[in-house]
VOGU-3710 file (C-alpha; in Angstrom, 3 decimals, decimal comma):
1> mnvrtpadpt> 7,845/-167,736/40,607  4,129/-167,361/42,434  1,897/-168,210/39,826  -1,912/-168,017/40,350  -3,688/-171,078/40,108  -7,364/-170,804/38,566  -9,947/-172,413/40,686  -12,574/-174,049/38,986  -15,649/-171,816/39,341  -18,035/-174,677/39,298
11> avaekprlgr> -16,673/-176,921/41,530  -18,503/-175,865/44,751  -19,641/-178,246/47,175  -22,208/-176,421/49,116  -23,740/-173,126/48,951  -21,378/-170,283/50,531  -22,416/-167,500/52,736  -21,924/-164,363/50,727  -21,669/-161,818/53,582  -23,489/-158,654/54,764
21> efgkfwtaaa> -21,600/-156,517/52,007  -22,602/-158,637/49,165  -26,279/-158,064/50,700  -25,745/-154,348/50,375  -24,304/-154,891/46,713  -27,437/-156,825/46,129  -29,651/-154,507/47,124  -28,060/-151,923/45,289  -28,147/-153,826/42,155  -32,084/-154,697/42,724
31> csgvgdgisl> -32,956/-151,142/43,101  -31,147/-150,014/39,848  -32,599/-152,976/37,842  -36,425/-152,064/38,610  -35,484/-148,755/37,189  -33,522/-150,123/34,293  -36,119/-152,415/33,294  -38,922/-149,729/34,137  -37,198/-147,264/31,175  -36,264/-150,498/28,790
41> aaaplmaskl> -39,856/-151,033/28,791  -40,926/-147,027/28,586  -38,368/-145,778/25,897  -39,035/-147,597/22,981  -42,873/-147,046/23,751  -42,101/-142,948/23,832  -39,861/-143,408/20,519  -43,344/-145,379/19,137  -45,352/-142,419/20,261  -42,779/-140,140/18,393
51> tddprliagv> -42,219/-142,179/14,919  -43,473/-145,366/13,562  -40,230/-146,187/11,708  -38,701/-149,029/12,846  -35,413/-147,917/12,256  -35,727/-144,915/14,475  -37,507/-147,105/17,183  -34,576/-149,179/17,147  -32,250/-146,023/17,214  -33,226/-146,138/21,008
61> tmaltlpyvv> -31,105/-149,496/21,760  -28,201/-148,107/19,516  -28,385/-144,932/21,539  -27,898/-147,153/24,908  -25,431/-149,397/23,441  -23,038/-147,234/21,408  -21,160/-146,334/24,397  -20,053/-150,042/24,717  -18,010/-149,272/21,510  -16,899/-146,134/21,487
71> fgipagvlvd> -15,774/-145,838/25,465  -15,638/-149,451/26,529  -11,815/-149,872/26,371  -10,927/-146,282/27,869  -13,714/-147,452/30,762  -11,737/-150,785/31,508  -8,649/-148,783/31,971  -10,191/-146,283/34,536  -11,973/-149,347/36,284  -8,190/-150,517/37,117
81> rfdrrrsmav> -7,153/-146,892/37,822  -9,803/-145,594/40,438  -11,740/-146,875/43,271  -14,359/-149,144/41,727  -17,142/-148,566/44,532  -16,775/-144,771/44,835  -16,599/-144,231/41,214  -19,970/-146,620/40,829  -21,637/-144,229/43,303  -20,664/-141,162/41,649
91> idfvrfgvma> -21,650/-142,266/38,246  -25,249/-143,356/39,596  -25,279/-139,683/40,892  -24,862/-138,332/37,627  -27,307/-140,588/36,088  -29,905/-139,768/38,394  -29,182/-136,107/37,309  -29,589/-137,151/33,806  -32,601/-139,172/33,855  -34,437/-136,354/36,373
101> aftvtvllgq> -33,724/-133,669/33,594  -35,044/-135,814/30,596  -38,036/-136,565/33,248  -38,637/-132,702/33,261  -38,893/-132,463/29,689  -41,102/-135,242/29,443  -43,047/-133,335/31,809  -43,068/-130,301/29,731  -43,621/-131,572/26,877  -40,666/-131,077/25,082
111> tylavlylcf> -39,586/-134,663/24,171  -37,945/-135,185/20,583  -36,259/-138,293/19,477  -33,075/-136,629/19,544  -33,575/-135,811/23,190  -34,642/-139,145/24,015  -31,449/-140,570/22,078  -29,018/-138,137/24,090  -30,568/-139,158/27,411  -29,998/-143,070/26,529
121> flvgtgetyf> -26,644/-142,362/25,133  -25,671/-140,638/28,435  -27,080/-143,451/30,385  -25,442/-145,986/28,487  -22,099/-144,198/28,916  -22,149/-144,584/32,685  -23,195/-147,926/32,235  -20,246/-148,843/30,081  -18,233/-148,160/33,116  -20,633/-149,198/35,790
131> rnasqalvps> -21,247/-153,112/34,410  -17,518/-153,434/34,134  -16,740/-152,116/37,625  -19,837/-154,201/39,222  -18,175/-157,622/37,783  -14,711/-156,666/38,762  -15,781/-155,434/42,340  -17,716/-158,989/43,033  -14,482/-160,883/43,781  -13,637/-157,919/46,461
141> ivardglmha> -16,651/-158,779/48,404  -17,383/-162,337/47,774  -14,694/-165,468/48,646  -13,656/-167,281/45,278  -15,636/-170,367/46,199  -19,007/-167,955/46,568  -18,427/-166,514/42,931  -20,800/-168,900/41,167  -23,401/-168,691/43,632  -23,171/-164,730/44,228
151> ngrlvatqsa> -23,104/-164,366/40,366  -26,360/-166,634/40,017  -28,136/-164,376/42,641  -26,985/-161,258/40,537  -28,251/-162,301/37,546  -31,565/-163,823/38,688  -32,006/-160,568/40,567  -31,015/-158,354/37,411  -33,729/-160,654/35,285  -36,325/-160,333/37,858
161> ttqfvgplag> -36,039/-156,390/38,021  -34,693/-155,181/34,559  -37,152/-157,770/32,966  -39,877/-158,592/34,802  -40,737/-156,084/37,625  -39,295/-153,206/35,682  -40,942/-153,988/32,272  -44,375/-154,419/33,881  -44,109/-151,266/35,990  -42,846/-149,374/33,032
171> aalftltpvl> -45,592/-150,481/30,712  -48,281/-149,881/33,567  -46,951/-146,383/34,581  -46,608/-145,295/30,868  -50,468/-146,066/29,893  -50,917/-143,799/33,087  -48,636/-141,015/32,159  -45,394/-141,158/30,145  -43,647/-138,965/32,994  -43,896/-141,614/35,720
181> pfgvdaltfl> -41,527/-144,438/34,625  -38,721/-142,204/33,777  -38,885/-140,098/37,149  -39,531/-143,707/38,987  -36,045/-144,348/37,165  -34,211/-141,430/38,227  -35,149/-142,236/41,857  -33,542/-145,890/41,800  -30,393/-144,139/40,488  -30,322/-142,112/43,877
191> vsalllsrlr> -30,780/-144,929/45,820  -28,371/-147,071/44,188  -25,787/-144,055/44,311  -26,424/-143,756/48,200  -26,284/-147,720/48,940  -23,148/-148,231/46,935  -21,509/-145,272/48,984  -21,510/-147,641/52,093  -20,429/-150,336/50,801  -17,103/-151,700/52,433
201> ltvrqefidt> -14,716/-154,118/50,776  -13,147/-157,183/52,088  -10,330/-157,392/49,494  -8,206/-154,705/48,502  -8,342/-153,372/44,954  -5,126/-153,532/42,809  -4,489/-150,352/40,879  -2,765/-150,268/37,854  -1,456/-146,684/39,270  0,619/-149,074/41,969
211> agaesgaarr> 2,461/-151,176/39,459  3,358/-148,145/37,389  4,936/-146,233/40,430  6,861/-149,619/41,142  8,679/-149,245/37,767  9,511/-145,722/38,410  7,443/-144,315/35,480  3,700/-143,495/34,830  1,923/-146,005/32,626  0,242/-144,002/29,587
221> lladmttgar> -3,399/-144,413/28,997  -2,555/-145,917/25,304  -0,322/-148,456/26,928  -2,897/-149,520/29,286  -5,567/-149,880/26,585  -3,187/-152,446/24,553  -2,519/-154,420/27,679  -6,042/-155,711/28,089  -6,265/-156,531/24,426  -2,928/-158,106/24,318
231> wlwrhrllrd> -3,744/-160,356/27,394  -7,286/-161,337/26,072  -5,939/-161,989/22,566  -3,070/-164,581/23,917  -5,786/-166,458/26,327  -7,657/-168,771/23,595  -10,548/-169,757/25,785  -11,837/-166,266/26,646  -11,062/-164,763/23,237  -13,470/-167,778/21,549
241> lammagalnf> -15,732/-166,976/24,075  -15,781/-163,290/23,705  -16,364/-163,875/19,815  -19,137/-166,106/20,352  -20,779/-163,649/23,046  -20,562/-161,107/20,319  -22,729/-163,529/17,803  -25,231/-164,404/20,580  -25,621/-160,377/21,249  -25,638/-159,558/17,704
251> vsagamavlv> -28,998/-161,704/17,017  -30,887/-160,812/20,628  -30,159/-157,173/20,585  -31,954/-157,175/16,933  -34,591/-159,439/18,516  -35,427/-156,704/21,166  -34,651/-153,811/19,035  -37,943/-154,258/17,022  -39,631/-156,091/19,699  -41,965/-153,394/20,355
261> vyahrslgls> -42,927/-153,091/16,642  -43,209/-157,016/16,644  -45,650/-156,826/19,323  -48,049/-154,029/18,031  -48,085/-155,219/14,191  -47,439/-158,976/14,424  -49,163/-159,903/17,550  -51,286/-157,258/17,883  -50,867/-156,700/21,634  -51,124/-153,391/23,299
271> dlgyglllaa> -48,597/-151,546/25,149  -49,132/-153,554/28,264  -48,645/-156,925/26,209  -45,611/-155,655/25,162  -44,499/-155,089/28,696  -45,817/-159,053/29,024  -43,444/-160,211/26,647  -40,602/-158,806/28,911  -42,110/-160,509/31,716  -41,934/-163,699/30,301
281> eaagavlaap> -38,559/-163,742/29,314  -37,601/-162,315/33,181  -39,749/-165,347/34,572  -37,425/-167,727/32,465  -34,480/-166,165/33,567  -36,042/-166,193/37,199  -36,520/-169,738/37,178  -33,343/-170,781/35,754  -31,081/-169,002/37,789  -31,425/-171,622/40,741
291> vapvlvrrig> -31,099/-174,357/38,165  -28,236/-173,268/36,065  -25,468/-173,821/38,349  -26,786/-177,406/38,921  -27,236/-178,220/35,097  -23,303/-176,751/34,863  -22,366/-179,410/37,375  -23,949/-182,121/35,814  -23,381/-181,931/32,255  -20,189/-179,726/32,231
301> rdhalvivaa> -19,516/-176,012/30,891  -18,746/-177,273/27,444  -22,284/-179,122/26,667  -24,092/-176,047/28,873  -22,931/-173,799/26,045  -24,439/-175,831/23,434  -27,601/-175,817/25,201  -27,448/-172,256/25,237  -27,398/-171,958/21,576  -29,836/-174,600/21,010
311> thtaasltlw> -32,417/-172,266/23,288  -31,769/-169,136/21,312  -32,303/-170,849/17,807  -35,602/-172,662/19,165  -36,452/-169,034/19,905  -35,651/-167,411/16,786  -37,333/-169,930/14,829  -40,644/-169,769/16,838  -40,776/-166,243/16,439  -40,170/-166,456/12,747
321> laptwpmavl> -42,642/-169,169/11,869  -45,082/-168,821/14,548  -45,736/-165,417/15,302  -48,781/-165,737/18,010  -48,305/-164,200/21,396  -48,279/-167,697/23,113  -45,635/-168,863/20,780  -43,755/-165,463/21,681  -44,171/-166,029/25,381  -42,800/-169,389/25,267
331> affvaacgsv> -39,940/-168,494/22,869  -38,686/-165,540/25,126  -38,765/-167,862/28,129  -36,794/-170,227/27,039  -34,320/-167,882/25,472  -34,013/-166,305/29,077  -33,032/-170,014/30,466  -30,081/-170,378/28,028  -28,840/-166,810/28,565  -28,694/-167,472/32,505
341> twdvvvvalr> -26,858/-170,352/31,607  -24,089/-168,553/29,656  -23,450/-165,629/32,299  -23,446/-168,774/34,910  -20,515/-170,057/33,018  -18,782/-167,411/31,365  -19,056/-164,423/34,298  -17,318/-166,797/36,873  -14,817/-167,973/34,624  -13,378/-164,250/33,688
351> qtlipdglqg> -13,597/-163,374/37,251  -11,434/-166,550/38,127  -9,149/-166,650/35,184  -8,344/-162,828/34,784  -6,022/-161,360/37,634  -7,668/-158,715/39,709  -5,209/-156,124/38,663  -6,362/-156,685/34,801  -10,090/-157,096/35,507  -10,864/-153,869/34,167
361> rvnsvyrlva> -8,898/-153,503/31,162  -9,408/-157,406/30,125  -13,188/-157,102/30,778  -13,334/-153,944/28,632  -11,998/-155,652/25,713  -14,053/-158,630/26,284  -17,051/-156,513/26,439  -16,179/-154,323/23,197  -15,827/-157,599/21,285  -19,528/-159,079/23,065
371> wgaiplgaaa> -21,406/-155,968/23,480  -20,039/-153,709/20,394  -22,096/-156,331/18,400  -25,409/-155,124/20,253  -25,569/-151,536/18,486  -25,019/-153,366/15,074  -27,284/-155,597/15,835  -30,291/-153,205/16,542  -29,410/-151,183/13,197  -29,621/-154,300/11,108
381> agmishrfgp> -32,886/-155,381/13,204  -34,668/-151,966/12,206  -33,478/-151,988/8,668  -34,559/-155,628/8,046  -37,713/-154,716/9,682  -38,431/-151,861/7,352  -37,832/-153,512/4,429  -39,010/-157,309/5,084  -41,545/-156,721/8,085  -40,633/-157,726/11,960
391> pavygfgavl> -40,780/-161,313/11,804  -37,984/-161,347/9,027  -35,500/-160,266/11,914  -36,147/-163,395/13,770  -35,688/-165,421/10,583  -32,204/-164,026/9,992  -31,599/-164,665/13,383  -32,827/-168,083/13,449  -29,945/-168,674/10,601  -27,286/-167,203/12,491
401> mvlimlrmlv> -28,118/-168,996/15,497  -27,810/-172,480/13,625  -24,301/-171,477/12,643  -23,447/-170,446/16,180  -24,952/-173,894/17,557  -22,488/-175,770/15,322  -19,750/-173,854/16,686  -20,514/-174,757/20,234  -21,020/-178,191/19,462  -17,627/-178,410/17,841
411> garrqwitra> -15,878/-176,900/21,188  -17,876/-179,120/23,400  -16,577/-182,189/20,845  -13,141/-180,667/21,806  -13,934/-180,037/25,360  -12,557/-176,604/24,558  -13,440/-175,204/28,182  -12,281/-177,992/30,289  -8,978/-178,405/28,419  -8,236/-174,689/28,291
421> lateaar> -8,836/-174,868/32,633  -6,588/-177,606/32,855  -4,112/-176,246/30,871  -4,146/-173,027/33,070  -3,985/-174,865/35,781  -0,974/-176,952/35,389  1,158/-173,790/34,696
//
């Protein structure tokens, strides 16, 4: 019986070559990231022009992330059923059409909150499949010993574009005219789709249709959906990490959902100043991306995740107790460093430990737990901000982060990641 022995995703002696096809994939990710960052800055600004209710402004984040809950698991089944590269290209062509149509409504002055919500709900629906397929596709482009470096580059690029270049451009373009940021975002979806359509894979995808044919019967959709849930539930390490990721995302989503209100009311910043806060977060992520793999190798995966929790705790406390723009810049910078470290550790673990034929289904369940908390965090933040003011959102987040940090400390003392990897390798 052949048993897959997972490699240690952090045990990389030297930086491997990632190859030409990864270069295409990276370029598509960079282009799409710029567009995402532009809209992520422009959409809350648009909402703030249509309403001053923080609950309704936070609704933009809810609309974008609600599809993770509604369509997350079915999307994972589809990731394993269909060609990932072609599907991603098709999705970006569709998102180009959606964003182009929304741009027309802005141009004609027919933008309403419901239209804004609908547009970002559709974009988020495509993102639910796209993100899952994207992470599952990396091992088909990059050798296993290059996964951590590939993920590091992708995280750095995503942070630089989605949180630095994009938000600055989005805020600046919005001050000129609201139509520009959404039009540019539409074009980035188109360019990304064209690049993905030219991508060649070095490893053939394992389709679940093939397994169904060998058994003599087609797999039912419900059975495929539950397969990923059962696998994740039985894998204690990834199951625990999914729950921790959900708690972290609940806090982070709340922080971002009311950020535009916090920036305007508590910090007295302009629309461009709001973009600068997002840029500060991205700067931390970009600077942390090359350092995080080195840090993980030196202190180990277990203690690296304790640092993640500590940085987010410090950031929440700072935003709550010291609501000034210099401290806010520092808080978002530090929190981003922690987020990058989390991705370097956890994404590589999932890509290594989950069999290729199950990548889509298991990742979809993982995302349901981890990302399903995002709309909940946004909704909670909107209500807390409306009742107690924006700083209270970060105070509530600080309390939750202390509890999360204590859980990480217990896990590090028990070496929960190191022991789980050793057990898996011994099977």
